[in-house]
C-alpha positions as CSV (number, residue, x, y, z in Angstrom):
1,M,14.6,18.4,-8.0
2,G,14.3,18.3,-4.5
3,P,15.0,15.5,-1.9
4,I,14.5,11.9,-2.8
5,T,11.5,10.4,-1.2
6,L,9.9,7.4,-0.8
7,F,6.1,7.3,-0.5
8,D,3.6,5.0,0.2
9,K,0.1,4.3,-1.4
10,S,-1.8,5.6,1.5
11,F,0.0,9.1,1.4
12,L,-0.3,9.5,-2.4
13,Q,-4.1,8.6,-2.0
14,S,-4.8,11.3,0.3
15,L,-3.4,14.3,-1.9
16,S,-5.7,15.8,-4.3
17,L,-4.9,15.8,-7.6
18,D,-3.5,19.8,-7.4
19,E,-1.6,18.4,-4.2
20,S,-0.1,15.7,-6.5
21,V,1.4,18.1,-9.0
22,W,3.4,19.8,-6.1
23,F,4.6,16.9,-4.4
24,D,6.0,15.9,-7.8
25,H,7.3,18.9,-8.4
26,F,9.4,19.3,-5.3
27,F,10.6,16.1,-4.7
28,I,12.5,13.3,-6.0
29,T,10.2,10.3,-5.8
30,N,11.1,6.6,-5.4
31,V,8.4,4.4,-6.9
32,C,9.2,1.1,-5.0
33,P,7.3,-2.1,-6.4
34,L,5.2,-2.1,-3.5
35,F,3.3,1.0,-4.6
36,Y,2.5,-0.9,-8.0
37,I,1.2,-3.8,-6.1
38,E,-0.9,-2.3,-4.0
39,T,-2.6,-0.1,-6.5
40,L,-2.8,-3.3,-8.9
41,A,-4.4,-5.2,-6.0
42,D,-7.2,-2.6,-5.5
43,L,-8.5,-4.1,-9.0
44,G,-9.2,-7.3,-7.2
45,K,-11.6,-5.2,-4.5
46,P,-15.2,-5.3,-4.8
47,D,-17.1,-1.7,-6.2
48,S,-17.8,0.0,-3.2
49,D,-21.1,2.5,-3.0
50,K,-19.0,5.3,-4.2
51,R,-16.7,4.2,-7.0
52,S,-16.0,1.3,-9.2
53,A,-12.4,-0.5,-8.3
54,V,-11.4,0.8,-11.7
55,E,-12.2,4.1,-11.1
56,T,-10.4,4.0,-7.5
57,V,-7.1,2.9,-9.6
58,R,-7.6,5.8,-12.1
59,M,-7.8,8.1,-9.4
60,I,-4.7,6.9,-7.8
61,A,-2.9,6.5,-11.4
62,D,-3.9,10.1,-12.1
63,K,-1.8,11.4,-9.2
64,F,1.2,9.1,-10.1
65,P,4.6,11.5,-9.7
66,D,5.7,10.8,-13.4
67,T,7.9,13.7,-14.0
68,S,10.6,13.1,-11.5
69,S,10.2,9.8,-10.4
70,G,12.8,6.8,-10.6
71,P,11.0,3.1,-10.2
72,C,13.0,1.3,-8.0
73,T,14.4,-2.2,-8.7
74,L,12.7,-4.8,-6.6
75,H,14.2,-5.6,-3.2
76,T,14.7,-9.8,-4.1
77,E,17.0,-8.9,-7.2
78,L,18.9,-6.2,-4.8
79,V,18.8,-8.9,-2.1
80,L,20.7,-11.5,-4.6
81,Q,22.8,-9.0,-6.0
82,S,24.3,-8.1,-2.3
83,L,24.6,-11.6,-1.4
84,L,26.7,-12.3,-4.6
85,G,29.0,-9.5,-3.5
86,K,27.5,-6.8,-5.9
87,N,27.3,-3.5,-4.2
88,V,24.1,-2.1,-3.6
89,P,24.3,1.8,-2.5
90,M,22.6,2.2,0.4
91,T,23.4,6.1,0.8
92,G,19.8,7.6,-0.4
93,Q,20.1,7.2,-4.5
94,V,17.5,5.0,-6.3
95,P,18.7,2.0,-8.0
96,L,16.8,2.5,-11.2
97,A,14.4,-0.5,-12.6
98,T,15.2,0.1,-16.1
99,A,18.6,1.6,-17.2
100,R,21.0,1.3,-19.8
101,V,24.8,2.5,-19.8
102,V,26.6,3.9,-22.7
103,Q,30.0,5.2,-23.4
104,F,30.0,8.7,-24.8
105,E,32.7,11.0,-25.2
106,G,35.0,8.7,-22.8
107,T,32.7,8.6,-20.1
108,L,29.7,6.2,-18.8
109,N,26.5,7.7,-18.8
110,A,23.0,5.9,-17.7
111,I,19.6,6.3,-20.0
112,S,16.6,5.3,-18.0
113,E,13.6,4.8,-20.4
114,D,10.0,4.8,-19.1
115,S,9.5,1.9,-16.8
116,P,6.7,-0.9,-17.4
117,V,5.4,0.5,-14.1
118,A,5.0,4.1,-15.5
119,A,3.7,2.8,-18.7
120,A,1.1,1.0,-16.8
121,F,0.2,4.0,-14.8
122,Y,-0.1,6.1,-17.8
123,R,-2.6,3.2,-19.3
124,W,-4.3,3.3,-16.0
125,Q,-5.1,7.0,-16.3
126,D,-7.4,6.2,-19.4
127,E,-8.8,3.1,-17.6
128,E,-7.2,0.8,-19.9
129,F,-6.3,-2.3,-18.0
130,E,-4.7,-5.5,-19.5
131,A,-6.3,-8.9,-18.5
132,I,-3.2,-10.1,-16.9
133,E,-3.3,-7.2,-14.4
134,H,-6.7,-8.1,-13.3
135,E,-5.4,-11.7,-12.8
136,I,-2.2,-10.2,-10.8
137,A,-4.7,-8.3,-8.6
138,S,-6.8,-11.1,-7.4
139,K,-4.2,-13.3,-6.8
140,W,-2.1,-10.6,-4.8
141,R,-5.4,-10.7,-2.6
142,E,-5.8,-14.2,-2.5
143,D,-2.1,-14.4,-1.2
144,L,-2.9,-11.8,1.5
145,A,-5.7,-13.7,2.6
146,R,-3.4,-17.0,3.1
147,L,-0.8,-15.6,5.1
148,N,-0.5,-17.0,8.4
149,L,1.4,-14.0,10.0
150,E,1.8,-16.0,13.6
151,A,4.1,-18.8,12.1
152,Q,7.6,-18.3,12.8
153,P,10.3,-19.6,10.5
154,E,11.7,-23.0,11.8
155,L,15.6,-22.4,11.7
156,L,14.8,-18.9,13.9
157,R,14.0,-21.3,16.8
158,Y,17.8,-22.5,16.9
159,W,18.8,-19.0,17.7
160,T,18.6,-18.6,21.4
161,P,17.9,-14.7,21.7
162,F,14.6,-15.4,19.6
163,Q,12.9,-17.0,22.7
164,A,13.3,-14.0,24.4
165,R,10.3,-11.7,24.2
166,C,10.8,-8.2,23.5
167,A,9.2,-5.6,25.4
168,T,9.4,-2.8,23.1
169,L,9.6,-2.3,19.5
170,Q,13.2,-0.6,19.8
171,E,14.3,-3.9,21.7
172,A,12.8,-6.0,18.7
173,S,14.7,-3.7,16.3
174,D,18.1,-3.9,18.6
175,L,18.0,-7.6,18.8
176,A,17.5,-8.0,15.0
177,K,20.5,-5.7,13.9
178,A,22.5,-7.5,16.5
179,F,21.9,-10.6,14.3
180,A,23.2,-9.2,11.0
181,T,26.4,-7.8,13.1
182,A,27.5,-10.9,15.3
183,T,29.9,-13.6,14.2
184,D,29.0,-16.4,16.5
185,I,27.4,-19.7,14.7
186,P,27.9,-18.4,11.0
187,L,26.8,-21.2,9.1
188,L,23.6,-21.3,10.8
189,R,23.1,-17.6,10.4
190,L,24.0,-17.8,6.9
191,E,21.4,-20.5,6.4
192,I,18.8,-18.4,8.4
193,C,19.4,-15.7,6.1
194,M,19.1,-17.4,2.9
195,T,15.8,-19.2,4.3
196,L,14.0,-15.9,5.3
197,L,15.4,-14.0,2.1
198,Q,14.1,-16.7,-0.1
199,V,17.7,-17.1,-2.0
200,P,17.1,-19.1,-5.2
201,K,18.6,-22.7,-4.4
202,D,20.7,-22.6,-7.7
203,R,22.3,-19.5,-6.1
204,E,22.8,-21.0,-2.7
205,K,26.0,-23.1,-3.2
206,T,27.6,-19.9,-5.1
207,I,26.9,-17.8,-2.1
208,R,28.2,-20.3,0.6
209,A,31.6,-20.7,-1.3
210,R,31.9,-16.7,-1.1
211,W,31.2,-16.7,2.7
212,V,33.9,-19.0,3.1
213,Q,36.4,-17.6,1.0
214,L,35.8,-14.7,3.0
215,G,36.0,-16.0,6.4
216,Y,32.6,-16.2,7.5
217,P,32.2,-12.4,8.3
218,S,29.2,-10.8,9.9
219,L,26.1,-10.9,8.0
220,A,26.4,-7.0,7.7
221,Q,30.0,-7.2,6.1
222,F,29.0,-9.7,3.6
223,A,26.0,-8.3,2.5
224,P,25.2,-4.9,3.6
225,Y,21.8,-4.5,1.6
226,A,21.0,-8.0,2.4
227,S,21.3,-8.0,5.9
228,F,19.3,-5.0,6.1
229,V,16.2,-6.7,4.7
230,L,17.2,-9.7,7.0
231,S,16.9,-7.3,10.4
232,I,13.6,-6.2,9.1
233,I,12.1,-9.6,8.6
234,I,13.4,-10.6,11.9
235,F,12.1,-7.8,13.5
236,F,8.7,-8.4,12.0
237,H,8.8,-12.0,13.6
238,L,10.0,-10.9,16.8
239,S,7.5,-8.2,17.0
240,I,4.7,-10.2,15.8
241,G,5.9,-13.0,18.7
242,A,5.5,-10.4,21.3
243,S,2.5,-8.8,20.5
244,L,4.0,-5.7,19.2
245,I,2.2,-6.0,15.9
246,S,-1.1,-7.3,15.3
247,P,-1.1,-10.8,13.3
248,N,-4.2,-10.1,12.7
249,R,-4.2,-7.7,9.8
250,A,-2.5,-9.9,6.8
251,S,-1.8,-5.6,5.5
252,N,0.6,-5.3,7.8
253,L,3.2,-7.5,6.2
254,T,2.9,-5.0,3.2
255,D,3.4,-2.1,5.6
256,V,6.9,-3.6,6.8
257,A,8.1,-4.4,3.4
258,Y,8.2,-0.7,2.3
259,L,10.9,-0.3,5.0
260,F,13.2,-2.6,2.9
261,Y,13.4,0.4,0.4
262,L,14.2,2.8,3.1
263,P,18.2,2.8,1.8
264,F,17.4,4.2,-1.2
265,C,15.8,7.7,-0.2
266,M,16.3,11.0,2.2
267,I,12.7,10.9,3.4
268,F,10.0,8.3,3.8
269,V,6.5,9.8,3.7
270,S,3.4,7.8,5.0
271,S,0.1,8.3,6.4
272,D,0.0,4.6,7.8
273,K,0.1,4.4,11.7
274,L,2.5,1.0,11.7
275,H,4.7,2.9,9.4
276,S,5.2,6.0,12.2
277,R,5.9,3.6,14.8
278,I,8.7,1.5,12.8
279,A,10.0,3.2,10.1
280,P,12.4,5.5,12.2
281,L,13.7,2.6,13.8
282,F,15.5,1.6,10.6
283,L,16.5,5.1,9.4
284,R,19.8,6.4,8.8
285,Q,20.9,9.6,10.7
286,N,20.7,11.8,7.5
287,Q,17.3,10.1,7.0
288,E,13.5,11.4,8.5
289,Y,10.1,10.0,8.5
290,V,7.5,12.4,7.8
291,W,3.9,12.2,8.8
292,G,1.8,12.3,5.7
293,P,-1.3,14.5,6.9
294,E,1.8,16.9,7.9
295,L,2.9,17.2,4.1
296,K,-0.7,17.1,2.3
297,A,-1.2,20.3,4.6
298,S,2.1,21.9,3.5
299,L,1.3,20.9,0.1
300,T,-2.3,22.4,0.5
301,E,-0.7,25.7,1.6
302,L,1.4,26.0,-1.3
303,N,-1.2,24.9,-4.0
304,L,-3.4,28.1,-2.3
305,Y,-0.2,30.3,-2.6
306,Y,0.5,29.5,-6.4
307,S,-3.3,29.9,-7.2
308,L,-2.9,33.3,-6.3
309,F,-0.9,34.2,-9.3
310,D,-1.8,35.9,-12.8
311,E,-3.2,33.4,-15.0
312,K,-0.3,34.5,-17.7
313,E,2.4,33.3,-15.4
314,K,0.9,30.2,-14.7
315,Q,0.4,29.3,-18.4
316,K,4.3,29.6,-18.4
317,G,4.5,26.0,-16.6
318,I,5.0,25.5,-12.9
319,Y,9.0,25.3,-13.7
320,K,8.9,29.1,-14.6
321,L,6.2,29.8,-11.9
322,A,7.9,27.7,-8.8
323,P,11.7,26.8,-9.9
324,E,12.1,26.2,-6.0
325,P,9.8,26.5,-3.0
326,P,9.1,30.2,-1.9
327,Q,11.8,31.1,0.6
328,H,9.8,34.0,2.5
329,L,6.6,31.5,3.0
330,P,7.4,29.0,6.0
331,T,6.1,25.7,5.0
332,L,7.2,21.8,5.8
333,V,8.4,21.7,2.2
334,S,11.1,24.4,2.7
335,D,12.2,22.8,6.0
336,L,12.7,19.5,4.3
337,W,14.4,21.1,1.5
338,D,16.6,23.3,4.6
339,R,17.6,19.6,6.0
340,H,18.3,17.5,2.9
341,I,19.4,20.1,0.2
342,P,21.0,22.8,2.4
343,K,22.3,25.0,-0.6
344,W,19.0,25.8,-2.3
345,R,18.6,29.1,-1.1
346,E,22.1,30.3,-1.5
347,P,21.5,33.4,-4.5
348,Q,22.3,32.1,-8.1
349,A,23.8,34.5,-11.0
350,P,20.8,35.2,-13.1
351,E,21.6,34.0,-16.8
352,E,21.2,35.4,-19.9
353,E,18.0,34.7,-22.1
354,G,20.5,34.0,-25.0
355,A,23.0,32.0,-22.8
356,A,20.1,29.9,-21.1
357,K,18.9,29.0,-24.6
358,A,22.3,28.2,-25.9
359,R,23.0,25.8,-22.8
360,T,19.8,24.2,-23.0
361,D,19.9,23.4,-27.1
362,A,23.7,22.0,-25.8
363,I,22.1,19.6,-23.4
364,R,19.7,18.7,-25.7
365,K,22.1,17.6,-28.7
366,K,24.1,15.6,-26.0
367,V,21.5,13.8,-24.8
368,E,20.5,12.7,-28.5
369,L,23.7,11.6,-29.4
370,M,24.2,9.9,-26.1
371,E,20.9,7.9,-27.1
372,Q,22.5,6.8,-30.3
373,A,25.4,5.1,-28.5
374,S,25.9,1.7,-27.8
375,P,25.5,-0.1,-24.2
376,V,28.4,-1.1,-22.8
377,A,28.9,-4.3,-20.4
378,P,29.6,-4.0,-16.8
379,A,33.3,-2.9,-16.6
380,S,34.4,-4.9,-13.1
381,E,34.2,-8.2,-12.3
382,K,31.7,-7.5,-9.6
383,G,29.5,-6.0,-12.3
384,Q,29.8,-2.4,-11.0
385,Y,30.9,0.4,-13.1
386,P,33.2,2.9,-12.1
387,K,31.6,6.0,-12.3
388,I,28.6,7.4,-14.1
389,E,28.9,10.9,-15.3
390,S,25.2,11.4,-15.7
391,V,21.7,10.0,-15.6
392,T,19.1,10.9,-18.2
393,I,15.6,10.2,-17.2
394,K,13.0,9.9,-20.2
395,R,9.1,10.6,-19.4
396,K,6.0,11.2,-20.7
397,V,4.2,13.7,-19.3
398,R,0.9,15.3,-19.8
399,Q,1.4,19.1,-20.1
400,R,-1.5,19.8,-17.8
401,K,-2.6,18.2,-14.7
402,G,-5.2,19.2,-12.3
403,E,-5.4,23.1,-13.0
404,W,-1.4,23.4,-13.2
405,Y,0.6,23.7,-16.6
406,R,3.5,21.6,-16.2
407,I,4.6,22.1,-19.5
408,P,4.2,25.9,-21.0
409,K,0.6,26.5,-22.4
410,N,2.3,27.8,-25.5
411,V,4.3,24.4,-26.4
412,K,2.8,22.1,-28.7
413,D,3.1,18.5,-28.9
């Protein structure tokens, strides 16, 4: 439980193993593909004096939030869905990369199995890497080294406002967003959109036909998520051209790409200075950016607080020990819960032990029956399900992580 939170590699890497347990426990995390790619790229780095590249990746994998994470679909897939007219929700939920929809007792229910990304991190915890992963890591680093961040897309030069030199990041953001909401030169706008978003050639005709059929709407109306990503890309080029973002740091492109996943969270936490400058420019009013070192300090405080509990209490597992942040202890974690899950402090009626067991058994039985149900095809012509009644997320979880039992000690495999 907890607020849905997008995080970057810099933040997770800054945490101790015990702090990562509490981050995983108190937040639902959006694991975007860039985090996986960045971690994978570390395999291609030379060994340092302190540790090998494999050891570095294993340490990150150990901190991977495996109990309450949602592997997000790659943004390029979501962009294409958006341009083809499919709805990509942008209100905070994570579009899961792996899920099947089944019909059970007259309702539609989604079941998310362990994703390939999660499976890779489980293997990496044991320093098990497949040959293909080493090859991908090396190629990723080579691609970054070849990037010319000063190069501007040729088509953008025909858009007159692009010639203006922005004085601030806010100006660059406003100008980029204006491109997505304007309706003049519609055909050129669509061509710029498809070029910058690298739309597959075999899909361009279908997208143009839809554009004409709808009467040349603004890009923001035509494809909301695609236009959001487009505005970030244009913002990036405007900022590079105005020397507001350095063109000499290849990783800036990866850092900016994290912003593509902002619609799928409540909170974005990062320890990257560029993120602290640019992420707030693209957040909804009900979202917030959190500076990584501040959240780390709060997790350190919580780790110290729960370390004072009796050992027998700890052995019951953190779900029993800490179903929610301590209400009497002021921390950034509880503040974030207050802002994004405002009802968490409301008192709940105690549940009798027998009733709790009966409810748990009923849920377990329902899940088992759902897993046996056959998957269903999309119900509408746009490929959207009318309503998903429940989402079941299956995870492989180690009983103990660091100093903490996540599953009670007396529970056997």
